[in-house]
TIMAR-828237 format. One line per 5 residues: their letters; for each residue x, y, z of C-alpha. Coordinates in pm, 1 decimal, always signed. Example, Ala and Ser with C-alpha at 12.3 -4.5 7.8 and 13.67 -1.06 7.14 Angstrom:
BEGIN
AS) +1230.0 -450.0 +780.0  +1367.0 -106.0 +714.0 .
END
This chain:
BEGIN
XXXXX) +1393.2 +1017.5 +2084.1  +1523.2 +798.9 +2368.4  +1309.1 +491.2 +2302.1  +1120.7 +379.9 +1993.4  +779.3 +224.1 +2052.7 .
XXXXX) +749.0 -113.0 +1876.6  +453.2 -324.6 +1771.4  +524.2 -681.6 +1661.0  +282.1 -847.2 +1419.8  +317.5 -1222.4 +1470.9 .
XXXXX) +342.8 -1456.3 +1768.6  +576.1 -1726.9 +1628.9  +927.8 -1604.8 +1548.4  +809.4 -1267.2 +1673.3  +770.2 -1418.0 +2018.2 .
XXXXX) +1067.5 -1656.5 +2039.1  +1335.6 -1433.7 +1885.5  +1230.2 -1077.9 +1812.7  +1047.6 -997.5 +2135.6  +1338.3 -1135.3 +2338.7 .
XXXXX) +1592.3 -910.7 +2165.9  +1372.1 -599.7 +2152.1  +1291.0 -644.9 +2520.0  +1659.9 -624.7 +2612.4  +1750.6 -325.2 +2399.6 .
XXXXX) +1730.0 +1.6 +2595.5  +1636.8 +195.2 +2281.7  +1312.3 +8.0 +2218.4  +987.1 -31.7 +2411.5  +752.5 -314.1 +2313.7 .
XXXXX) +401.6 -169.5 +2329.3  +190.2 -408.8 +2123.8  +160.0 -761.8 +1989.5  -79.5 -893.3 +1724.6  -164.3 -1255.3 +1643.7 .
XXXXX) -439.5 -1461.8 +1488.1  -587.6 -1584.4 +1818.4  -704.3 -1323.1 +2068.6  -663.1 -1558.0 +2363.6  -316.7 -1679.4 +2267.0 .
XXXXX) -195.5 -1331.8 +2177.5  -304.1 -1186.7 +2510.1  -140.9 -1475.1 +2696.6  +188.1 -1433.8 +2509.9  +180.2 -1057.3 +2563.8 .
XXXXX) +136.9 -1108.1 +2938.4  +429.7 -1350.1 +2946.3  +648.7 -1099.9 +2762.4  +530.7 -795.3 +2956.2  +381.0 -629.4 +2647.4 .
XXXXX) +93.7 -401.0 +2753.7  -131.9 -426.2 +2446.9  -240.0 -731.9 +2246.5  -498.9 -792.1 +1977.0  -606.9 -1028.3 +1701.0 .
XXXXX) -694.5 -717.0 +1496.0  -358.1 -586.8 +1376.3  -503.4 -286.0 +1194.9  -680.0 -164.8 +1508.1  -365.5 -220.2 +1714.2 .
XXXXX) -159.9 -4.0 +1476.4  -422.2 +268.0 +1480.6  -458.0 +271.0 +1859.2  -86.9 +250.7 +1943.7  +67.2 +462.9 +1664.3 .
XXXXX) +406.2 +287.2 +1702.1  +735.7 +429.7 +1583.7  +835.1 +90.8 +1444.0  +631.1 -204.4 +1318.4  +793.7 -544.4 +1287.5 .
XXXXX) +610.8 -773.9 +1044.3  +671.8 -1136.0 +1147.6  +381.0 -1315.0 +979.9  +345.5 -1553.5 +683.1  +464.3 -1386.6 +358.5 .
XXXXX) +119.1 -1339.4 +205.5  +45.5 -1087.1 +482.4  +371.1 -891.2 +453.1  +265.4 -649.9 +179.4  -64.5 -526.9 +331.6 .
XXXXX) +88.3 -505.7 +678.6  +401.0 -323.7 +562.9  +204.2 -73.3 +356.7  -36.7 -7.9 +643.3  +251.8 +48.5 +884.6 .
XXXXX) +418.6 +298.3 +651.6  +91.9 +479.6 +583.1  +48.2 +528.8 +957.3  +390.4 +693.8 +978.3  +583.7 +403.0 +1127.6 .
XXXXX) +924.7 +272.4 +1033.9  +936.6 -89.1 +919.4  +1117.4 -412.9 +990.9  +1001.0 -705.9 +778.7  +1078.5 -1075.1 +785.7 .
XXXXX) +1178.3 -1267.7 +475.2  +1077.8 -1377.6 +221.6  +973.1 -1017.6 +171.1  +650.3 -1072.7 -19.1  +471.0 -1296.8 -265.8 .
XXXXX) +664.9 -1139.5 -555.3  +913.3 -862.8 -634.1  +653.7 -604.9 -733.9  +498.9 -613.9 -387.2  +845.9 -577.5 -235.7 .
XXXXX) +924.9 -286.1 -468.2  +600.8 -108.8 -377.7  +692.7 -124.3 -8.8  +1045.4 -0.3 -84.9  +916.1 +291.8 -289.8 .
XXXXX) +654.8 +387.2 -32.3  +916.7 +390.4 +243.2  +1136.7 +616.1 +30.8  +842.9 +845.6 -45.3  +765.7 +884.1 +324.6 .
XXXXX) +1129.1 +901.9 +442.0  +1080.9 +594.9 +659.6  +1347.0 +341.8 +750.1  +1257.8 +3.7 +597.3  +1472.1 -292.4 +702.1 .
XXXXX) +1465.4 -657.9 +600.2  +1567.6 -912.9 +861.6  +1864.8 -1093.3 +710.0  +2016.4 -1155.5 +1051.7  +2226.9 -1442.6 +911.9 .
XXXXX) +2462.2 -1167.4 +789.6  +2583.2 -1116.6 +1143.0  +2716.0 -1461.1 +1226.3  +3088.0 -1409.3 +1295.1  +3222.8 -1662.5 +1043.4 .
XXXXX) +3026.9 -1511.6 +755.9  +3118.4 -1153.8 +845.5  +3487.5 -1237.8 +866.6  +3477.4 -1444.2 +546.8  +3336.9 -1144.3 +360.7 .
XXXXX) +3609.0 -918.7 +500.4  +3878.9 -1168.4 +398.8  +3742.2 -1196.0 +46.2  +3745.1 -817.9 +11.9  +4107.1 -818.7 +132.3 .
XXXXX) +4204.1 -1070.4 -137.2  +4269.8 -1360.3 +100.0  +4146.6 -1620.7 -151.9  +4241.3 -1444.2 -474.0  +3971.3 -1371.7 -728.3 .
XXXXX) +3630.6 -1492.3 -600.4  +3491.9 -1747.3 -845.7  +3214.0 -1952.3 -689.6  +2994.1 -1987.1 -385.6  +2820.4 -2306.0 -275.5 .
XXXXX) +2559.5 -2341.7 -2.4  +2425.5 -2685.3 +83.0  +2145.5 -2737.5 +332.8  +1968.7 -3044.5 +469.1  +1675.4 -3003.8 +707.8 .
XXXXX) +1438.9 -3251.2 +880.9  +1133.1 -3030.6 +833.3  +917.3 -3265.3 +624.0  +1101.9 -3595.3 +663.0  +766.6 -3764.8 +727.4 .
XXXXX) +408.2 -3637.6 +689.6  +373.4 -3615.8 +1066.6  +705.2 -3437.8 +1121.2  +543.6 -3104.5 +1037.7  +180.0 -3070.5 +947.9 .
XXXXX) -8.1 -2871.5 +688.4  +43.2 -2499.3 +752.2  +101.7 -2192.5 +533.3  +463.6 -2306.5 +496.2  +339.9 -2587.7 +269.5 .
XXXXX) +121.6 -2362.9 +52.4  +269.6 -2178.1 -242.1  -17.9 -1929.6 -264.1  +63.4 -1810.2 +89.0  +435.9 -1776.6 +29.0 .
XXXXX) +549.6 -2109.7 +173.9  +842.5 -2325.9 +72.6  +1207.0 -2375.9 +160.7  +1327.7 -2151.9 -124.7  +1171.2 -1849.4 +42.3 .
XXXXX) +1224.7 -1956.1 +402.4  +1596.7 -2037.3 +374.8  +1688.9 -1976.8 +12.6  +1623.5 -1607.2 +68.9  +1897.9 -1597.1 +333.5 .
XXXXX) +2136.2 -1797.2 +116.0  +2068.7 -1584.0 -191.0  +2141.9 -1277.6 +19.1  +2465.4 -1442.0 +130.3  +2588.3 -1503.2 -225.0 .
XXXXX) +2504.3 -1153.0 -343.7  +2704.8 -997.1 -59.2  +3010.7 -1181.1 -192.4  +2955.1 -1154.5 -568.5  +2706.4 -874.4 -633.4 .
XXXXX) +2363.7 -911.1 -788.2  +2294.3 -1233.3 -980.0  +2247.6 -1177.3 -1352.3  +2061.7 -1498.4 -1433.9  +1945.4 -1822.2 -1274.2 .
XXXXX) +1874.1 -2181.9 -1370.9  +1670.5 -2363.3 -1107.1  +1451.7 -2654.1 -1013.1  +1206.0 -2588.5 -731.0  +1027.3 -2906.2 -632.4 .
XXXXX) +814.9 -3099.1 -384.9  +978.3 -3427.9 -283.1  +753.6 -3531.8 +5.7  +411.5 -3378.2 -58.4  +205.8 -3536.3 +219.1 .
XXXXX) +144.9 -3328.5 +532.6  -5.5 -3441.7 +858.8  -290.0 -3266.7 +1044.3  -227.8 -2962.7 +1267.5  -433.6 -2739.8 +1491.8 .
XXXXX) -443.9 -2484.3 +1208.9  -553.5 -2738.1 +946.9  -700.2 -3047.0 +1117.4  -707.9 -3255.1 +798.4  -396.9 -3401.0 +628.6 .
XXXXX) -299.7 -3214.9 +314.2  -84.9 -3213.5 +2.1  +188.6 -2952.4 -19.1  +196.9 -2707.5 -308.0  +507.0 -2522.3 -183.1 .
XXXXX) +856.8 -2654.3 -241.4  +1048.6 -2865.3 +10.5  +1364.2 -2882.0 -203.7  +1541.4 -2662.5 -458.8  +1857.6 -2641.1 -665.2 .
XXXXX) +1942.7 -2289.1 -776.1  +2240.7 -2198.0 -993.3  +2319.6 -1827.2 -1019.7  +2547.3 -1647.5 -1264.8  +2685.7 -1310.5 -1157.2 .
XXXXX) +2785.8 -1015.7 -1372.9  +3154.4 -1053.6 -1290.1  +3164.2 -1414.1 -1411.3  +3134.0 -1588.5 -1073.8  +2872.6 -1857.9 -1017.1 .
XXXXX) +2677.5 -1969.8 -712.0  +2488.0 -2281.2 -609.7  +2214.8 -2314.9 -348.2  +2100.2 -2673.6 -295.9  +1841.7 -2733.4 -23.0 .
XXXXX) +1645.2 -3040.1 +83.8  +1398.5 -3013.5 +372.0  +1294.9 -3381.6 +365.7  +1608.3 -3533.2 +517.5  +1620.9 -3703.1 +861.3 .
XXXXX) +1903.7 -3475.5 +978.4  +2016.5 -3110.4 +978.5  +2341.3 -3001.3 +813.4  +2461.6 -2687.6 +635.1  +2786.7 -2590.2 +467.6 .
XXXXX) +2890.8 -2259.3 +314.3  +3190.9 -2231.1 +80.6  +3340.5 -1939.3 -110.2  +3600.4 -2042.9 -369.4  +3868.9 -1817.9 -513.9 .
XXXXX) +4163.3 -1848.6 -750.3  +4405.8 -1909.3 -459.4  +4202.9 -2073.4 -182.0  +3855.1 -2130.4 -39.5  +3673.1 -2032.4 +278.8 .
XXXXX) +3429.0 -2261.7 +455.8  +3197.3 -2230.7 +754.0  +2917.2 -2445.0 +890.9  +2562.2 -2380.7 +1008.1  +2657.6 -2255.0 +1352.5 .
XXXXX) +2838.4 -1957.3 +1198.2  +3105.2 -1948.0 +1471.4  +3397.6 -2131.1 +1304.1  +3576.0 -2049.1 +978.3  +3836.4 -2240.2 +775.9 .
XXXXX) +4068.2 -2145.2 +489.3  +4154.8 -2425.0 +248.5  +4442.0 -2401.4 +0.3  +4540.1 -2660.6 -258.8  +4745.1 -2946.3 -113.3 .
XXXXX) +4702.2 -2829.6 +246.8  +4482.6 -2930.9 +537.0  +4199.3 -2690.0 +626.7  +4331.3 -2411.7 +850.0  +4093.2 -2274.3 +1111.0 .
XXXXX) +4096.0 -1895.7 +1121.5  +4061.3 -1707.3 +1446.8  +3762.6 -1474.9 +1439.0  +3806.3 -1111.8 +1546.7  +3683.8 -1033.3 +1895.6 .
XXXXX) +3482.3 -741.6 +1757.2  +3257.5 -988.0 +1570.6  +3194.3 -1207.0 +1873.2  +2835.9 -1292.0 +1964.0  +2722.0 -1409.5 +2305.6 .
XXXXX) +2433.4 -1653.6 +2265.3  +2259.7 -1739.4 +2591.1  +2197.6 -2094.4 +2702.2  +1851.0 -2219.7 +2617.4  +1770.3 -1942.3 +2371.0 .
XXXXX) +1711.1 -1986.3 +1996.6  +2033.5 -1951.0 +1797.1  +1902.4 -1651.5 +1603.3  +1852.4 -1425.6 +1905.0  +2222.2 -1330.5 +1916.8 .
XXXXX) +2257.6 -1220.5 +1551.0  +1917.2 -1053.0 +1565.2  +2046.6 -838.3 +1850.1  +2311.9 -706.9 +1609.1  +2039.2 -644.2 +1354.2 .
XXXXX) +1826.5 -430.0 +1584.4  +2125.8 -235.7 +1712.4  +2188.6 -136.0 +1349.8  +1821.1 -56.8 +1314.6  +1829.5 +161.2 +1626.0 .
XXXXX) +2121.7 +362.3 +1491.0  +1941.2 +403.8 +1157.9  +1626.8 +528.4 +1333.6  +1838.5 +783.2 +1520.1  +1987.4 +901.6 +1190.4 .
XXXXX) +2338.0 +790.4 +1283.6  +2389.8 +558.4 +984.5  +2209.5 +415.4 +683.8  +2016.3 +93.7 +740.7  +2170.1 -229.1 +616.8 .
XXXXX) +2013.8 -463.1 +514.2  +1735.0 -246.8 +375.8  +1454.0 -279.1 +125.1  +1686.1 -244.2 -173.2  +1830.3 -571.9 -46.6 .
XXXXX) +1479.5 -708.6 +4.3  +1374.8 -630.0 -352.5  +1696.5 -772.0 -498.7  +1659.3 -1101.8 -312.7  +1289.3 -1131.1 -395.1 .
XXXXX) +1369.4 -1067.0 -762.5  +1622.4 -1350.8 -760.5  +1370.4 -1586.8 -596.2  +1105.7 -1490.6 -853.5  +1350.9 -1567.1 -1133.8 .
XXXXX) +1436.6 -1903.7 -976.2  +1069.7 -2003.6 -967.3  +1016.7 -1881.4 -1323.0  +1318.2 -2083.2 -1435.4  +1187.7 -2394.7 -1267.2 .
XXXXX) +840.7 -2351.0 -1417.5  +977.0 -2297.4 -1770.3  +1280.2 -2526.0 -1755.9  +1515.6 -2258.5 -1889.2  +1767.4 -2005.7 -1757.4 .
XXXXX) +1597.1 -1678.9 -1663.6  +1734.2 -1326.0 -1631.4  +1699.4 -1167.0 -1288.0  +1504.8 -842.7 -1325.1  +1505.9 -600.3 -1031.2 .
XXXXX) +1231.1 -335.7 -1042.3  +1390.1 +10.7 -1041.2  +1299.8 +269.0 -784.6  +986.8 +465.4 -868.6  +933.3 +834.5 -801.4 .
XXXXX) +765.0 +903.2 -469.6  +389.8 +852.5 -443.6  +132.6 +923.1 -174.7  +293.3 +1258.0 -90.8  -14.3 +1345.1 +110.1 .
XXXXX) +97.5 +1103.4 +379.3  +352.5 +1296.5 +578.8  +577.1 +1091.6 +809.9  +542.9 +1138.4 +1181.3  +815.1 +1320.0 +1371.9 .
END
């Protein structure tokens, strides 16, 4: 197949990042867009040159029979949309957090395996050059034995009630909260360096609960989803990891550090500069390999460039040229860690991370499309 026909479900990130990258890739053809508002969705589709648009995502999938469905909606919709896409014979790309809980994520994973469909999770943060090179250096032994990872994030999302109003992102029942929105990426980061977390001790909290009115919810509200979290992971090999996020600050700042027995590696939120720090020495900036270089375009969201790497990998996986990475095994593992973090916070104790095992194929009557 020369080009894979794509339907995007979601007009937020799906419009600003995904549609831009898919539209440039010669191996994909955007054929449909779904959103909550018929008028807005049709307008966005016209702007992007997408021929079909609808507020009824199920009808759009049925009418267009896409090769690939990209689910870019609030998390509470991920499971029904992903399962419907797979049942119609499509391959799947899903945003994170994967689902409302690990059992939904595992059901999608197992259904994709049963139907021999590619199922990818969009951890595009993996493809920032500094992080990719840091991982390679750690594997080469450049910092000795890896011992600890620390990720600190400060974000001006809910600094004041009016800074961002009451949407699904502030509602726990719909999958909102900074732990899922950004902690999923950071959990994925730590597990690529240290393996799967064995246990977690966490506090997941709401620091600034008031939310201003929005077009979606015209009345002010009180948040039930977290705007801050502190998550401490223990890994099977003895390493530990910390994720500390606060989305109520008046500024944005992130730092990533991987500590080893001989030195540490550090990069910042841009993901384009990397330092090695040894005891008693000034931080040494490390030149990044040209092969990892990204070319962000002026005026575009920062995530377009790494997402382009993501969909190139996806294209090769769809063509059978390589296995997909990150895939839904990664999605289930991350969701399991997030579930354990919330359970730890609710109970006030350290909780074991339990990843649902793969289940034998079901729904064999649903044969995948060619």
